[in-house]
C-alpha positions in Angstrom: -0.1 0.2 -0.1 1.0 3.7 -0.5 1.3 6.7 0.7 1.9 10.5 -0.2 4.2 10.8 2.1 6.4 13.5 -0.8 6.0 16.6 -0.5 5.8 16.9 3.6 8.6 17.5 6.4 10.6 14.4 7.0 9.5 14.3 10.8 6.0 14.4 9.7 6.6 11.7 7.3 7.4 9.2 9.5 4.8 10.1 11.9 2.3 10.1 9.5 3.8 6.2 8.3 3.7 5.2 11.5 0.0 6.6 12.7 -0.9 3.8 8.9 -0.5 1.1 10.9 1.7 -0.7 9.0 3.6 -1.4 6.6 4.4 -0.7 3.3 6.1 -0.9 0.3 8.7 2.2 1.2 8.3 1.6 4.7 9.1 -0.5 7.1 9.0 -1.6 11.4 11.2 -2.5 13.8 10.7 -2.8 17.3 14.7 -2.2 18.5 17.8 -2.8 16.4 19.8 -5.3 14.0 21.3 -7.8 16.4 22.0 -9.4 12.6 24.2 -7.6 10.4 22.4 -10.7 7.4 18.9 -9.2 8.7 20.2 -5.5 8.1 21.7 -5.9 4.8 19.8 -8.2 3.5 17.1 -5.6 4.1 18.5 -2.5 3.2 19.1 -3.9 -0.1 16.1 -5.0 -0.7 14.4 -1.5 0.8 16.9 0.1 -2.2 15.3 -1.9 -4.7 11.7 -1.0 -3.8 9.1 -0.9 -6.5 7.4 2.7 -5.5 10.2 4.3 -7.2 11.0 6.7 -3.7 13.3 6.8 -0.6 12.9 3.8 1.6 12.8 3.7 5.4 13.1 0.8 8.2 11.4 3.0 11.1 13.1 1.8 14.2 11.4 2.3 17.6 7.6 0.9 16.7 6.7 -2.9 18.0 3.6 -4.3 15.6 2.7 -6.9 18.2 1.8 -3.2 21.3 -0.5 -1.7 18.0 2.7 0.2 17.1 3.3 2.1 19.9 7.2 3.5 20.0 10.0 1.6 21.7 12.2 4.3 22.5 15.6 3.4 21.2 17.9 5.9 23.4 19.0 3.2 25.6 19.7 0.0 22.4 22.7 -1.0 23.1 22.9 -2.2 19.1 22.2 1.5 18.3 23.8 2.8 14.8 24.8 6.4 13.5 24.8 7.2 9.0 28.8 5.6 10.0 28.8 2.5 11.2 26.0 1.9 8.4 28.4 3.7 6.0 31.4 1.5 7.3 29.4 -1.3 7.3 28.4 -1.8 3.7 31.7 0.0 2.2 33.5 -4.0 2.4 30.5 -6.0 1.0 31.0 -6.5 -2.6 28.4 -4.8 -4.1 28.3 -5.3 -7.9 29.6 -3.5 -10.5 31.7 -1.5 -6.7 28.4 0.0 -6.8 26.1 0.7 -3.3 23.1 2.2 -1.7 22.6 5.6 -0.2 22.1 4.8 3.3 22.1 7.1 6.5 20.6 7.3 9.8 18.2 10.1 11.6 16.7 10.3 14.6 13.9 11.3 15.7 12.7 13.1 19.9 8.4 12.0 20.2 7.2 12.6 23.2 6.9 9.0 24.1 10.7 8.4 23.3 12.8 8.0 20.6 12.9 6.2 17.0 16.0 5.9 14.4 15.0 5.8 10.7 17.2 4.3 8.4 16.9 6.1 5.5 18.1 4.4 1.8 17.7 6.7 -0.6 16.4 6.4 -4.2 18.4 5.8 -6.5 18.5 4.0 -10.7 21.6 2.4 -10.1 18.9 -0.2 -9.1 19.2 -4.4 -8.9 21.7 -3.3 -6.4 23.0 -7.2 -5.5 26.1 -9.6 -3.7 29.3 -10.6 -6.1 30.2 -11.8 -3.3 27.7 -14.0 -0.1 27.7 -12.1 2.7 27.0 -14.8 5.7 22.8 -16.2 4.0 22.8 -12.3 2.0 23.6 -14.7 -1.2 25.3 -14.0 -4.3 23.7 -12.9 -7.4 20.2 -13.2 -5.7 17.8 -9.7 -6.9 16.1 -9.5 -3.6 13.4 -6.5 -3.1 10.2 -5.6 -1.1 7.0 -6.3 -3.0 3.5 -4.6 -1.2 5.2 -4.4 3.1 7.0 -8.4 2.3 10.5 -8.6 1.1 12.5 -11.3 -1.4 13.3 -14.1 2.2 17.0 -14.3 2.1 17.5 -17.5 0.4 15.3 -16.2 -2.6 15.7 -13.9 -5.5 12.9 -11.9 -6.9 10.0 -12.5 -9.4 11.4 -11.3 -12.9 9.2 -8.9 -13.3 10.1 -7.0 -11.2 14.0 -8.1 -11.5 13.0 -6.5 -15.4 11.9 -3.2 -13.8 15.2 -2.8 -11.2 16.9 -2.8 -15.3 14.7 -0.6 -16.5 14.4 1.4 -14.3 18.6 1.7 -14.1 18.0 1.8 -18.0 15.5 4.9 -17.7 13.2 2.8 -20.7 10.9 4.4 -18.6 11.4 7.6 -19.0 9.5 9.8 -21.4 11.8 12.0 -23.6 10.6 15.4 -22.0 12.9 13.3 -18.1 15.0 12.6 -20.3 16.7 15.6 -21.9 16.1 17.3 -18.6 18.4 14.7 -17.0 20.4 16.0 -19.7 20.6 19.4 -19.5 20.8 19.2 -15.3 23.9 17.3 -16.2 25.9 20.7 -16.7 29.3 19.5 -16.6 29.5 16.7 -19.4 27.5 20.2 -21.9 30.5 21.5 -24.4 30.9 24.2 -27.0 29.5 23.0 -31.0 32.9 22.6 -32.8 30.9 22.9 -35.7 28.7 25.8 -35.2 28.0 28.5 -33.1 28.3 29.2 -29.4 23.7 29.0 -29.2 24.5 24.9 -30.1 25.9 23.0 -27.3 26.9 19.1 -27.7 26.2 16.6 -25.1 28.2 13.1 -25.5 28.0 10.6 -23.1 27.4 7.3 -22.3 26.6 7.0 -26.7 24.0 8.8 -26.1 24.9 12.3 -28.9 22.6 15.2 -28.3 22.8 18.4 -29.2 20.8 21.5 -27.6 20.1 24.6 -30.0 19.1 27.7 -28.2 16.6 29.6 -30.9 16.4 33.9 -30.8 12.9 33.7 -30.2 12.0 34.0 -26.5 9.5 32.2 -24.8 8.8 34.2 -21.3 9.6 32.3 -19.1 11.4 30.1 -20.7 14.0 30.4 -23.2 13.1 27.3 -26.4 14.8 24.8 -27.5 15.2 22.7 -30.2 17.0 19.7 -29.6 18.0 16.2 -30.7 18.9 13.4 -29.3 19.3 10.4 -31.9 17.8 7.9 -29.4 14.4 10.5 -30.2 14.7 12.2 -33.3 11.8 14.5 -32.0 11.7 17.9 -31.2 11.0 18.7 -27.7 9.1 21.4 -25.3 10.1 24.7 -23.6 11.7 24.3 -20.3 
């Protein structure tokens, strides 16, 4: 189940998720911090490969079996901060050497303190290991469907694996999404060697795109005519 919490402050977002009294496709509850490194790694990978295309949250200090009441983590001996999570992940053999971006946020509520392990949304999916770590299998792709993680001894269903690869290669993005991505990648644009300074040239990841600024100004934005080998079409106005 999904709830629209995209555009609200972080603390309010987490409080709302707790108030729903159930887990979802991008958030999970734990009563206490992990005792098992295997479980921690498995859950992080599942969340990093979530199918909702958004940041994911492991909310620690919420007792599901007691009506989702707060169980403060203030004195939890297994508690970790961002640095300890980063140190834990950095020696794991992730495919391509690309790891999820993970950090810990602490929220002080009237009922006690909770920690939130935030796993940032990324287009580098699917995240998976190339070397096994304890029970976390090599080359197994884990994800999360509704409120359930892929079992640690299994791999995700093929349709979900395909989605994660499509996300990596941006195959479901619209042409405007792609052009917007390239425009924001300001360091990879150069002046065209064969035209005036009014034309910029972008070449990266086997994509060759030229961007030409017309003399017509359409307030509040400039009118750009873009041509891309992949799309071979005109885009709109930014």
